[in-house]
C-alpha positions in Angstrom: 50.1 -11.6 -20.2 51.6 -12.9 -23.4 53.9 -11.2 -25.9 53.7 -12.3 -29.5 56.7 -12.5 -31.7 55.7 -9.3 -33.5 55.5 -7.4 -30.2 59.0 -8.1 -28.9 61.6 -5.4 -28.8 64.0 -6.0 -31.7 67.2 -5.1 -29.8 68.4 -7.6 -27.1 70.2 -5.1 -24.8 68.7 -5.3 -21.3 69.1 -1.6 -20.5 67.4 -0.8 -23.8 64.5 -3.2 -23.2 63.5 -1.7 -19.8 63.5 1.8 -21.3 61.7 1.2 -24.6 58.6 -0.8 -23.9 56.3 -1.7 -26.8 52.9 -0.4 -25.9 51.7 2.9 -24.4 48.0 2.8 -25.3 48.3 6.4 -26.4 49.8 6.3 -29.9 47.5 9.1 -31.1 49.2 11.6 -28.7 52.8 10.7 -29.4 53.5 10.5 -25.6 56.9 9.1 -24.7 55.9 8.0 -21.2 52.6 6.0 -20.9 49.8 7.8 -19.2 48.0 6.5 -16.1 44.6 4.8 -16.8 42.7 5.3 -13.5 39.4 4.1 -14.9 37.7 1.3 -13.0 35.6 0.2 -16.0 35.8 0.3 -19.8 33.4 0.6 -22.7 32.1 -2.8 -23.7 33.6 -4.2 -26.9 36.8 -2.0 -27.0 39.5 -3.4 -29.3 42.0 -4.0 -26.4 39.6 -6.3 -24.5 39.4 -4.4 -21.3 36.3 -4.5 -19.2 37.0 -4.0 -15.4 40.3 -3.0 -13.9 40.3 -5.9 -11.4 40.7 -8.2 -14.4 43.0 -6.0 -16.5 44.2 -2.5 -17.2 46.5 -0.8 -19.7 49.0 0.0 -17.0 49.1 -3.7 -15.9 49.8 -4.8 -19.4 52.5 -2.2 -20.0 54.4 -3.3 -16.9 53.8 -7.0 -17.6 55.4 -6.5 -21.1 58.5 -4.9 -19.6 58.9 -7.6 -16.9 58.5 -10.5 -19.3 61.1 -8.9 -21.5 63.4 -8.3 -18.6 63.0 -11.9 -17.4 63.1 -13.1 -21.1 60.0 -15.3 -20.7 56.5 -15.6 -22.3 54.3 -14.5 -19.4 54.3 -12.0 -16.5 51.4 -11.2 -14.2 51.4 -8.3 -11.8 49.8 -8.0 -8.3 49.2 -5.5 -5.6 52.2 -6.6 -3.5 54.7 -9.4 -3.1 52.5 -11.1 -0.6 49.6 -10.8 -3.1 51.8 -12.6 -5.7 52.5 -15.3 -3.1 48.8 -15.6 -2.4 48.0 -16.0 -6.1 50.3 -18.9 -6.4 49.4 -20.7 -3.3 45.6 -20.3 -3.9 46.0 -22.7 -6.8 46.8 -25.5 -4.4 44.2 -27.7 -2.5 43.6 -29.1 1.0 46.3 -31.5 2.2 48.8 -30.4 -0.5 52.4 -30.2 0.9 54.8 -27.3 0.2 58.4 -28.1 0.7 60.1 -24.9 1.8 63.6 -23.6 2.4 63.7 -23.0 6.1 64.9 -19.4 5.7 62.2 -17.5 3.9 60.9 -13.9 4.1 59.0 -13.6 7.4 55.7 -12.6 5.8 55.9 -15.7 3.6 56.3 -17.9 6.7 53.4 -16.1 8.4 51.2 -16.5 5.3 51.9 -20.3 5.1 51.8 -21.0 8.9 49.0 -18.7 10.1 46.7 -18.4 7.1 46.9 -21.2 4.6 47.5 -23.8 7.2 44.0 -23.2 8.5 42.8 -24.2 5.0 44.6 -27.5 5.1 47.8 -26.8 3.4 50.9 -28.4 4.9 54.5 -27.3 5.0 57.8 -28.9 5.6 60.8 -26.7 6.3 64.3 -27.8 5.5 67.8 -26.4 5.0 68.4 -26.8 1.3 72.1 -26.0 1.7 72.6 -29.1 3.9 69.8 -31.5 2.7 70.2 -33.9 -0.2 67.4 -33.0 -2.7 67.8 -36.3 -4.5 66.6 -38.1 -1.4 64.2 -35.7 0.3 62.1 -34.6 -2.7 61.2 -38.1 -3.9 60.5 -39.1 -0.3 58.2 -36.2 0.5 56.7 -35.9 -3.1 55.5 -32.3 -2.4 52.9 -30.5 -4.5 55.2 -27.5 -4.7 58.7 -26.5 -3.7 59.3 -22.9 -2.5 62.8 -21.4 -2.2 64.6 -18.1 -2.1 68.1 -17.4 -3.3 69.7 -15.4 -1.8 67.5 -16.0 1.2 66.1 -13.3 3.5 68.0 -12.3 5.7 70.8 -14.9 5.9 71.8 -14.7 2.2 72.0 -18.5 1.8 72.5 -19.5 -1.8 70.4 -22.4 -2.9 71.3 -24.6 -5.9 68.3 -23.8 -8.0 69.3 -25.8 -11.0 69.9 -29.0 -9.0 66.5 -28.7 -7.2 64.7 -28.0 -10.4 66.3 -30.9 -12.3 64.9 -33.3 -9.8 61.5 -31.5 -9.4 60.9 -31.2 -13.2 61.3 -35.0 -13.6 58.6 -35.5 -11.0 56.5 -32.6 -12.5 56.6 -30.7 -9.2 56.4 -26.9 -9.7 59.3 -24.9 -8.2 58.8 -21.3 -7.0 61.9 -19.1 -6.7 61.5 -15.8 -4.9 64.0 -13.7 -6.8 63.5 -10.4 -5.1 67.0 -10.0 -3.7 68.8 -10.9 -7.0 66.3 -9.4 -9.6 66.3 -10.8 -13.2 69.4 -8.8 -13.9 71.6 -10.9 -11.6 69.8 -14.2 -11.7 67.1 -15.8 -13.9 65.4 -18.7 -12.1 63.4 -19.7 -15.2 66.6 -20.3 -17.1 67.8 -22.5 -14.2 64.6 -24.7 -14.5 62.2 -23.0 -12.1 58.5 -23.0 -12.9 57.7 -19.6 -11.4 60.0 -16.6 -10.7 58.4 -14.4 -8.1 59.5 -10.9 -7.1 58.3 -8.1 -4.9 58.4 -5.2 -7.4 58.2 -2.9 -4.4 61.9 -3.5 -3.9 64.6 -3.2 -6.6 62.3 -3.3 -9.7 60.7 0.0 -8.6 63.6 1.2 -6.6 62.2 4.4 -5.1 60.3 3.1 -2.0 57.1 4.8 -3.2 54.9 1.9 -4.6 53.8 -1.6 -3.7 53.7 -4.4 -6.2 54.5 -8.0 -6.9 55.0 -10.1 -10.1 55.2 -13.7 -11.2 57.0 -14.7 -14.4 56.6 -18.0 -16.1 57.0 -19.9 -19.4 53.9 -22.0 -18.5 50.6 -21.1 -20.2 48.8 -23.2 -17.6 50.3 -21.2 -14.7 49.6 -18.0 -16.6 45.9 -18.9 -16.8 45.9 -19.8 -13.0 47.5 -16.5 -12.1 45.2 -14.4 -14.2 42.2 -16.2 -12.6 43.7 -15.5 -9.1 44.2 -11.8 -9.8 40.6 -11.4 -10.8 38.9 -13.9 -8.5 40.7 -12.9 -5.3 41.1 -9.2 -6.1 44.9 -9.3 -6.0 45.3 -6.7 -8.7 47.6 -3.7 -8.3 46.6 -0.1 -8.8 47.2 1.6 -12.2 49.2 4.3 -10.5 51.5 1.9 -8.7 52.0 0.1 -12.0 52.9 3.4 -13.7 55.4 4.2 -10.9 57.0 0.8 -11.2 57.2 1.0 -15.0 59.0 4.3 -14.5 61.2 2.9 -11.8 62.4 -0.2 -13.7 63.9 2.0 -16.4 66.8 2.8 -14.2 67.2 -0.6 -12.6 70.4 -1.5 -14.4 72.0 1.8 -13.5 70.9 1.7 -9.9 71.8 -1.9 -9.3 75.3 -1.4 -10.8 76.0 1.3 -8.2 74.3 -0.5 -5.3 76.3 -3.8 -6.0 79.6 -1.9 -6.1 78.8 -0.1 -2.8 77.6 -3.3 -1.1 80.7 -5.2 -2.0 82.9 -2.5 -0.6 80.8 -2.2 2.6 80.9 -6.0 3.1 84.7 -5.9 3.0 84.9 -2.9 5.4 82.6 -4.6 7.9 84.5 -7.8 7.8 87.6 -6.0 9.0 85.9 -4.3 12.0 86.5 -5.7 15.5 82.8 -5.2 16.5 81.6 -7.4 13.7 81.4 -11.2 14.4 80.3 -12.5 10.9 79.6 -10.9 7.5 77.6 -12.6 4.9 77.9 -11.4 1.3 77.4 -14.0 -1.6 80.5 -13.0 -3.6 82.9 -13.0 -0.6 85.1 -16.1 -0.5 84.2 -16.6 3.2 80.5 -17.1 2.2 79.7 -20.8 2.6 78.2 -21.0 -0.9 80.4 -18.5 -2.6 81.3 -20.8 -5.5 77.7 -21.6 -6.2 76.8 -17.9 -6.0 79.4 -17.0 -8.6 78.1 -19.7 -10.8 74.5 -18.9 -10.4 74.5 -15.1 -10.2 76.2 -12.3 -12.2 77.2 -10.5 -9.0 76.7 -10.6 -5.3 73.8 -8.3 -5.0 73.2 -5.2 -2.8 72.3 -6.8 0.5 74.8 -7.4 3.2 74.0 -9.3 6.4 76.2 -9.1 9.5 76.3 -10.1 13.2 77.6 -7.7 15.8 79.6 -8.7 18.8 76.8 -7.3 21.0 73.5 -8.0 22.6 70.1 -6.9 21.3 70.2 -3.5 23.1 73.5 -2.5 21.7 72.7 -3.9 18.3 69.5 -1.8 18.3 71.5 1.3 19.4 73.9 0.8 16.5 71.0 0.7 14.1 69.5 3.8 15.5 72.8 5.7 15.5 73.2 5.5 11.8 72.2 8.6 9.9 72.3 7.6 6.2 71.2 4.0 6.7 67.7 4.6 7.9 66.2 1.9 10.1 63.2 0.8 8.2 61.4 -2.2 6.7 61.8 -3.1 3.0 64.9 -2.9 0.8 66.1 -2.2 -2.7 65.5 1.5 -2.9 68.1 4.1 -3.9 68.4 5.0 -0.3 70.3 2.8 2.1 68.4 1.1 4.9 69.2 -1.0 7.9 66.9 -3.6 9.4 66.9 -5.7 12.6 65.3 -8.9 11.3 64.6 -10.5 14.6 62.2 -7.7 15.6 61.2 -6.4 12.2 61.0 -8.6 9.0 60.8 -11.8 11.0 59.1 -10.6 14.1 56.2 -13.0 13.5 58.4 -16.0 13.3 58.6 -17.9 16.7 61.8 -17.1 18.6 62.9 -20.7 18.8 62.6 -21.0 15.0 64.6 -17.8 14.5 67.4 -19.0 16.7 67.4 -22.4 15.1 68.0 -21.0 11.6 70.4 -18.3 12.7 68.3 -15.1 13.1 69.8 -13.9 16.3 69.3 -10.7 18.3 72.7 -9.4 17.0 71.9 -9.9 13.3 71.5 -6.8 11.1 70.7 -6.5 7.4 71.9 -3.7 5.2 70.1 -2.7 2.0 72.8 -0.7 0.3 71.8 2.3 -1.8 73.2 4.6 -4.4 74.9 7.2 -2.1 78.6 8.0 -2.2 80.5 5.1 -0.7 82.7 7.4 1.4 79.6 8.9 3.1 78.2 5.4 3.8 81.4 4.2 5.3 81.7 7.4 7.4 78.2 6.8 8.7 79.1 3.2 9.7 82.2 4.4 11.5 80.5 7.0 13.5 77.8 4.5 14.6 80.6 2.0 15.6 82.3 4.7 17.7 79.0 5.3 19.6 78.7 1.7 20.7 82.3 0.9 21.3 
């Protein structure tokens, strides 16, 4: 979806841009909030060019315009989920193409690559981008695509996006950055040289744990065309209602994220001082292995905190279940705080030996910090620690 110069919001303030989108497709009513357009089909020859919702809908375009403005890029395409957005990108590749991946990716991304697309002849190589030398490995492997996350899920590794993209761009290798954890507010991969910035809009963009969605932003007209084709040909389109919910949710993203980041930073510091915690990972803490890069690449450390307990799986699980405000559930990025046990939840489909190799142990837990009062969140952690001590 493209925004012309005459369509751009005049003001440059990010919080203003996510609230005041350009198009509502209901000018005659004066509605402030765009309506939902649940129609599956449209009258032939309408001036907006809609025909069938699988290939376009007013709610898609409204959300796409907000996301392209948020990411400050030419094109945004929306999909039914983050996994659908991944599928749209990978479906453009062909048999025997090689995807060079950071070894710590979202579990469903790993499953999609290794258990679905592998059967169609796509190949993957998994490396630790924090230890490898991109100047050597990228030219040596000459992949068809490079796929990274930063921060990674769930280990919060910080990958040098600009360094990788500088090498890849010279070789005309597209780089995909899953930016779900950071959001465009804290990090803009396209400005760092990435070809595609992917996000699960289910998470922070929507922020209320009540809708599924995914999006891919790019400056490339060629990739925009490919993504539009994939949305229509593979049926990866979202629902108008989910797009409406996400459009509503994104309006409060700056406010929510400010509170969540503040809470997460304080919780990371509190956890680090507790005797039952072995390791805490938070990108802006000085003890994070890539903290200097994180502070250069991101505006803040985000709202995810990962930690390892000095405990076995049974006690770790008991700790998660003992929390009252941190609900044990999949997903992240909502206004409510969640806790996850990656080894048996988000990365359950990843082979155990692979999990242990990259550091996803039975004692690892991932906090998605919400907007609650910080004193209440800390009290919740304390009472859960007391139960397992």
